[in-house]
C-alpha positions in Angstrom: -7.3 -22.9 56.2 -5.9 -20.0 54.8 -5.5 -22.0 51.1 -9.2 -22.6 51.9 -10.5 -19.2 52.7 -8.1 -17.4 49.8 -9.6 -20.0 47.3 -13.0 -19.0 48.6 -12.6 -15.3 48.6 -11.2 -15.8 44.6 -14.3 -17.8 43.6 -16.8 -15.1 45.2 -14.6 -12.3 43.2 -14.7 -14.4 39.9 -18.5 -14.9 40.2 -18.6 -11.2 41.2 -16.8 -10.4 38.0 -19.1 -12.9 35.9 -22.2 -11.1 37.1 -21.2 -7.9 36.4 -19.9 -8.7 32.7 -23.4 -10.5 32.1 -25.6 -8.4 33.5 -25.8 -5.8 30.5 -26.2 -8.7 28.2 -29.5 -9.8 30.5 -30.4 -6.5 30.5 -30.0 -5.9 26.9 -32.4 -9.5 26.2 -34.9 -8.6 28.6 -34.9 -4.8 26.9 -35.7 -6.7 23.5 -38.8 -8.6 25.2 -40.4 -5.3 26.0 -42.6 -3.0 24.0 -40.9 0.4 22.7 -43.1 2.4 25.5 -42.1 0.2 28.3 -38.5 -0.1 27.1 -38.3 3.8 27.4 -39.5 4.3 30.7 -36.9 5.8 33.2 -36.4 3.7 35.4 -37.1 0.6 33.2 -39.8 -1.6 34.6 -38.8 -5.0 35.3 -42.6 -6.4 35.4 -43.6 -4.8 32.1 -45.4 -7.5 29.8 -43.4 -9.4 27.5 -43.7 -9.1 23.5 -41.7 -10.5 20.4 -42.7 -7.3 18.4 -38.9 -6.1 18.5 -37.9 -9.4 16.7 -40.8 -9.5 14.4 -39.8 -6.0 13.2 -36.3 -6.7 13.0 -36.7 -9.8 10.6 -39.6 -8.2 8.8 -37.6 -5.2 7.9 -34.9 -7.3 5.8 -32.6 -8.5 8.3 -32.0 -12.0 6.2 -29.5 -10.6 3.3 -27.4 -8.5 5.7 -27.3 -11.7 8.2 -26.6 -14.2 5.4 -23.9 -11.7 3.7 -22.2 -12.0 7.6 -22.3 -15.7 7.5 -20.7 -16.0 4.1 -17.9 -13.3 4.8 -17.0 -14.9 8.0 -17.5 -18.4 7.2 -15.5 -18.0 3.9 -13.0 -16.1 5.2 -12.3 -18.5 7.9 -11.7 -21.7 5.7 -9.3 -19.8 3.3 -7.4 -18.5 6.4 -7.1 -22.0 8.2 -6.2 -23.5 4.6 -3.2 -21.0 4.4 -2.2 -20.6 7.9 -1.8 -24.4 8.7 0.8 -24.9 5.9 2.5 -21.5 7.0 2.6 -22.9 10.7 3.9 -26.0 10.0 6.7 -24.2 7.9 7.5 -22.1 10.5 7.3 -24.7 13.6 7.7 -28.1 12.6 10.4 -27.8 9.7 11.3 -23.9 10.4 12.7 -22.3 7.2 15.6 -19.8 7.2 15.3 -16.8 9.5 11.7 -17.7 10.6 11.8 -15.1 13.2 12.0 -12.5 10.6 8.8 -13.8 8.9 6.8 -13.9 12.0 7.7 -10.6 12.9 6.4 -9.3 9.3 3.2 -11.5 10.1 3.0 -9.1 13.6 3.9 -5.9 11.8 0.8 -6.1 9.6 -1.2 -5.5 12.5 0.6 -2.4 13.9 -0.6 0.2 11.3 -4.0 1.3 12.6 -7.0 0.3 10.5 -8.0 3.8 9.7 -4.9 4.5 7.8 -5.3 1.5 5.4 -9.2 2.7 4.8 -8.7 5.1 2.1 -6.2 3.0 -0.2 -8.3 0.1 0.4 -11.4 1.9 -0.6 -9.6 3.3 -3.8 -8.4 -0.3 -4.8 -11.7 -1.5 -4.4 -13.3 1.3 -6.7 -10.5 0.9 -9.3 -11.1 -2.8 -9.3 -15.2 -2.5 -9.4 -15.4 -4.3 -6.3 -17.4 -1.6 -3.9 -20.1 -3.3 -1.9 -19.2 -7.0 -3.1 -19.2 -9.4 -0.5 -16.2 -11.4 -2.2 -14.0 -8.6 -1.6 -15.0 -8.2 1.8 -14.1 -11.8 2.3 -10.5 -11.5 0.6 -10.1 -8.4 2.9 -11.2 -10.0 6.1 -8.6 -12.9 5.2 -6.0 -10.7 5.0 -6.9 -9.4 8.3 -7.1 -12.5 10.0 -4.3 -14.5 8.3 -1.4 -13.1 10.7 -3.1 -13.9 13.9 -3.8 -17.4 12.7 -0.3 -17.8 11.6 1.0 -17.0 15.3 -1.9 -19.0 17.0 -1.4 -22.1 14.7 2.4 -21.9 15.0 2.2 -22.3 19.0 -0.2 -24.9 18.3 1.7 -26.9 15.9 5.2 -26.5 18.0 3.5 -29.0 20.6 3.0 -31.8 17.9 5.9 -34.8 18.8 8.1 -34.8 16.0 8.5 -38.3 16.4 4.9 -38.8 14.8 5.8 -36.9 11.8 9.1 -38.6 11.3 7.3 -42.0 11.4 4.7 -40.5 8.9 7.6 -39.7 6.8 9.2 -43.0 6.9 5.9 -44.5 6.0 6.2 -42.5 2.5 3.3 -40.1 3.7 3.7 -36.5 1.6 3.5 -33.5 3.0 -0.1 -33.2 2.3 -1.1 -36.5 3.7 1.1 -35.6 7.1 -1.1 -32.1 7.3 -4.4 -34.0 6.6 -3.9 -37.2 8.6 -1.1 -36.4 11.3 -1.0 -33.0 12.1 -4.8 -31.9 11.8 -6.1 -34.6 13.8 -3.6 -33.7 16.6 -3.9 -30.1 16.3 -7.9 -30.0 16.3 -8.3 -28.1 19.4 -5.7 -25.5 18.2 -7.6 -25.3 14.8 -11.3 -25.3 16.4 -9.5 -22.2 18.3 -8.4 -20.2 15.9 -11.3 -20.9 13.4 -13.6 -19.6 16.4 -11.5 -16.3 16.9 -11.1 -15.6 13.0 -14.9 -16.1 12.6 -15.8 -13.7 15.5 -12.9 -10.9 14.3 -14.9 -11.4 10.6 -18.4 -11.4 12.5 -17.9 -8.2 14.5 -16.0 -6.1 12.2 -17.8 -3.0 11.3 -15.3 -0.1 10.1 -14.4 -1.7 6.6 -18.1 -3.0 6.0 -19.5 0.2 6.5 -17.2 1.9 4.1 -17.0 -0.7 1.4 -20.5 -2.1 1.2 -23.7 -0.7 0.4 -27.0 -2.2 -0.4 -26.4 -5.8 -1.9 -23.2 -6.5 0.4 -24.2 -5.2 3.6 -23.4 -7.0 6.7 -25.4 -7.5 10.1 -23.2 -4.8 12.3 -24.0 -2.6 9.3 -27.6 -3.3 9.5 -27.7 -3.0 13.3 -26.3 0.5 13.0 -29.4 1.2 10.5 -31.4 1.5 13.7 -29.9 4.8 14.9 -32.3 7.2 12.8 -32.5 10.7 12.9 -36.2 9.7 14.5 -34.6 8.7 17.8 -33.7 5.2 19.5 -35.9 2.4 19.3 -34.6 0.7 22.0 -36.6 -2.4 22.1 -35.8 -3.0 18.4 -32.0 -2.3 18.8 -31.9 -4.7 21.9 -33.8 -7.4 19.6 -31.4 -6.9 16.7 -27.9 -6.8 19.1 -29.4 -10.5 20.4 -29.9 -12.0 17.1 -26.5 -10.6 15.7 -24.6 -12.1 18.8 -26.5 -15.1 18.9 -23.9 -16.8 15.8 -20.9 -16.0 17.9 -22.4 -17.3 21.2 -23.6 -20.7 19.6 -20.1 -21.1 17.8 -18.6 -20.3 21.1 -20.6 -22.6 23.4 -20.4 -25.4 20.6 -16.9 -25.3 20.7 -16.1 -24.3 24.3 -14.1 -27.6 25.1 -12.0 -27.7 22.1 -11.2 -23.8 22.7 -10.1 -24.5 26.2 -8.1 -27.1 24.9 -6.6 -25.1 22.2 -5.8 -22.1 24.2 -3.7 -24.4 26.9 -1.6 -26.0 23.7 0.9 -23.3 23.7 0.9 -22.8 27.8 4.2 -23.6 30.0 3.5 -26.7 31.6 
């Protein structure tokens, strides 16, 4: 009886926490369907007529180039990170190199410096190389930001791969590339999907470097979103519509990969 009551209490608390976190998102979506006049009322009216004017103005205002830039930088950096992180994690977990713990600490140490501290040197490098307002430079920058996290995650995932399977593949004459492609990748696919999703989210949501290093040509969706806050005031309905559209790719990717994500995040857990 006590266990049943405790489970119900925890269930109610979990539902309450979920509603608390979801309520602002639902309110943002509802506000995006109102006109600017109805969205600006205080308190807001839930019974106000619905309209898609906010979404129409968002797409008519030139939203496609920033969205495509974000897709290009996020997907491109994620693919490159996976191509580099999987072999590195293989070397650090399945066939550890000498002093592999020092290598992992080096990867982790790159995330200890505040991002703002590296902003000026990176800006000067981009300016010297003529790469300002260039989506390729932003993609490489996202790769360097996400690679340490991806190596740490993939190492914990690849540590769960049975050594016997790898030894059997080596005895059959499989090379390193074949082992990674046909043995390691299928087994660790949930972990790869989880790592890819996390890298994609970090790249898609990044604002500081994109704000400083890009301009008209390579501006990303978060940078475009900040442009709605102007000296003329805050157009609440349009901002909410833009926020909903910018959030959709991450939500869709998370929903599509939710099974793989749960399996991947539990691969390195203590059983």
